[in-house]
C-alpha positions as CSV (number, residue, x, y, z in Angstrom):
1,M,198.6,244.6,32.9
2,T,200.3,245.4,36.2
3,A,198.8,246.3,39.5
4,V,199.5,249.7,41.1
5,T,202.5,249.7,43.5
6,L,202.4,250.4,47.1
7,Q,204.7,253.5,46.5
8,H,202.0,254.8,44.1
9,L,199.4,254.4,46.8
10,E,201.5,256.0,49.4
11,G,202.1,258.9,47.0
12,L,198.5,259.6,46.7
13,Y,198.5,260.4,50.5
14,A,201.8,262.3,50.4
15,G,199.9,265.6,50.7
16,G,197.6,264.6,53.5
17,D,195.1,262.1,54.6
18,D,192.2,263.2,52.3
19,P,193.4,263.2,48.8
20,W,189.9,262.9,47.2
21,S,188.3,265.5,49.6
22,F,186.1,262.8,51.1
23,R,185.4,264.9,54.1
24,T,184.3,268.1,52.3
25,S,183.0,267.0,48.9
26,A,179.3,267.2,48.6
27,Y,179.6,264.6,45.7
28,E,181.5,262.1,48.0
29,Q,179.1,262.6,50.9
30,A,176.1,262.0,48.6
31,K,177.9,258.8,47.3
32,F,178.5,257.6,50.8
33,R,174.8,258.1,51.5
34,A,173.8,256.3,48.4
35,T,176.1,253.4,49.3
36,C,174.4,253.0,52.6
37,A,170.9,253.2,51.0
38,A,171.9,250.4,48.8
39,L,172.8,248.0,51.5
40,P,170.3,245.2,51.5
41,R,169.8,244.9,55.3
42,A,169.2,247.7,58.0
43,S,171.8,246.4,60.2
44,Y,174.8,244.1,60.1
45,R,176.8,242.1,62.7
46,S,180.1,242.7,61.2
47,V,181.5,244.5,58.1
48,L,184.7,244.2,56.4
49,E,185.6,247.1,54.1
50,L,188.4,246.7,51.8
51,G,190.3,249.8,50.7
52,C,188.9,251.8,53.6
53,G,191.0,254.8,52.9
54,N,190.7,257.6,55.5
55,G,187.6,256.1,57.0
56,E,185.0,258.4,55.7
57,L,182.8,255.7,54.1
58,A,183.4,253.7,57.4
59,R,182.0,256.6,59.3
60,H,178.7,256.1,57.5
61,V,178.6,252.3,57.4
62,S,179.9,251.6,60.9
63,A,176.6,253.1,62.3
64,R,174.7,250.2,60.8
65,C,177.0,247.3,62.2
66,T,178.1,246.1,65.6
67,E,181.6,245.5,64.5
68,Y,183.7,247.3,61.7
69,T,186.9,246.1,60.3
70,G,188.9,248.1,57.6
71,V,191.8,247.2,55.4
72,D,194.1,249.6,53.6
73,A,197.7,249.6,52.4
74,V,198.6,253.1,53.4
75,E,199.3,253.9,57.0
76,T,198.4,257.6,56.6
77,A,195.0,256.5,55.5
78,L,194.7,254.0,58.2
79,A,195.6,256.6,60.9
80,A,192.8,258.8,59.7
81,A,190.3,255.9,59.5
82,R,191.1,255.0,63.2
83,R,190.1,258.6,64.1
84,A,187.1,258.4,62.1
85,V,185.8,255.0,63.6
86,P,187.7,254.7,67.0
87,S,185.9,251.4,67.9
88,G,186.9,249.8,64.4
89,R,189.6,247.2,63.9
90,F,192.1,248.1,61.1
91,H,194.7,246.1,59.1
92,R,197.4,247.3,56.9
93,L,197.4,245.1,54.0
94,F,198.5,245.5,50.3
95,L,195.8,243.7,48.4
96,P,195.5,241.0,47.3
97,A,196.5,239.5,50.6
98,L,195.1,237.0,53.1
99,L,192.3,239.0,54.6
100,P,191.6,239.1,58.4
101,S,189.5,236.5,60.1
102,G,185.9,237.5,61.1
103,D,182.4,236.4,60.9
104,F,181.6,239.1,58.3
105,D,178.0,239.4,57.0
106,L,178.9,242.5,54.9
107,L,181.7,242.9,52.5
108,M,182.5,246.4,51.1
109,V,184.6,246.8,48.0
110,S,184.7,250.4,47.4
111,E,186.6,252.2,44.5
112,F,189.9,250.2,44.5
113,L,189.5,247.3,42.2
114,Y,191.2,249.3,39.4
115,F,194.3,249.3,41.5
116,L,194.8,245.6,41.0
117,D,195.7,243.5,38.0
118,P,193.4,240.9,36.7
119,A,195.0,238.2,38.5
120,G,194.7,240.1,41.8
121,I,191.0,240.8,41.0
122,A,190.4,237.1,40.6
123,E,192.2,236.1,43.6
124,L,190.3,238.6,45.7
125,A,187.0,237.6,44.3
126,G,187.7,233.8,45.0
127,Q,188.9,234.6,48.6
128,L,185.6,236.5,49.3
129,D,183.6,233.6,47.8
130,R,185.3,231.0,49.8
131,R,185.5,232.6,53.1
132,W,182.2,234.5,53.3
133,P,179.8,233.0,50.7
134,L,176.7,234.1,52.7
135,A,177.7,237.7,53.2
136,D,176.1,240.7,51.4
137,L,178.7,242.2,49.1
138,V,178.6,245.9,47.9
139,C,180.9,247.2,45.2
140,V,181.3,250.9,44.5
141,T,182.9,251.8,41.3
142,W,184.2,255.0,39.8
143,L,183.2,255.2,36.2
144,G,185.7,257.9,35.0
145,P,189.3,257.2,34.0
146,S,191.4,255.8,36.7
147,G,194.8,256.4,35.3
148,N,195.7,252.9,35.9
149,A,195.9,249.8,33.6
150,L,192.2,249.0,34.3
151,D,189.5,251.5,34.7
152,G,186.5,251.0,37.1
153,P,184.1,249.3,34.7
154,A,186.8,246.9,33.4
155,A,187.8,246.0,36.9
156,L,184.3,245.6,38.1
157,E,183.6,243.3,35.0
158,R,186.6,241.3,35.8
159,F,185.5,240.9,39.4
160,A,181.9,240.0,38.5
161,R,183.3,237.3,36.2
162,A,185.7,235.8,38.8
163,S,183.0,235.8,41.5
164,R,180.4,233.2,42.0
165,R,177.9,235.9,43.3
166,T,175.6,237.7,41.0
167,L,176.0,241.4,41.2
168,R,173.0,243.7,40.4
169,C,173.4,247.5,39.9
170,A,171.6,249.2,42.9
171,A,172.3,252.7,42.1
172,A,174.2,254.6,39.3
173,T,175.1,258.1,38.2
174,S,177.2,259.3,35.3
175,E,180.2,259.1,37.6
176,Y,179.8,256.0,39.8
177,R,177.7,252.8,40.1
178,I,177.0,250.7,43.2
179,D,176.5,247.0,42.8
180,V,175.1,244.6,45.3
181,A,175.1,240.7,45.7
182,E,172.8,239.7,48.4
183,G,173.9,236.9,50.8
184,A,171.8,234.8,53.1
185,P,169.6,236.5,55.7
């Protein structure tokens, strides 16, 4: 199995900074609200969102944290995310990669695991476990076909097996699920 290339990811944004209609889709907005409702704590000191895209989930989550850091591979997405959350810090990284430093107490893994290959998923899970073992972790997974080597459920299963954390399903619909692993208070 191979990971999705950077060129593929950039191609997704070739037509604009909102390829999945995050800003206007009632479905996406409801999913963002459900993700925030699944967060184990009312507020956080610092969040790291991997695969932040154009920042629409960040717009919801950043209201609950003092500091927000987002990571994405596509500059078009990051430019939109910077507009969505002007106070945030953003890093352009093609995952898996060495993640930015920070004292994060919330880790967000939202709808991108299926872009990685199994080795990349294991590398990412291991890094999150080693560097932020006490942080809450939230994984949002699209359940439909991804068009990639791995679909969402298979990628989530590999991530859960590679992680030392115990994920529990906090919310689910026929189209997505939200899994949470609580860290230390």
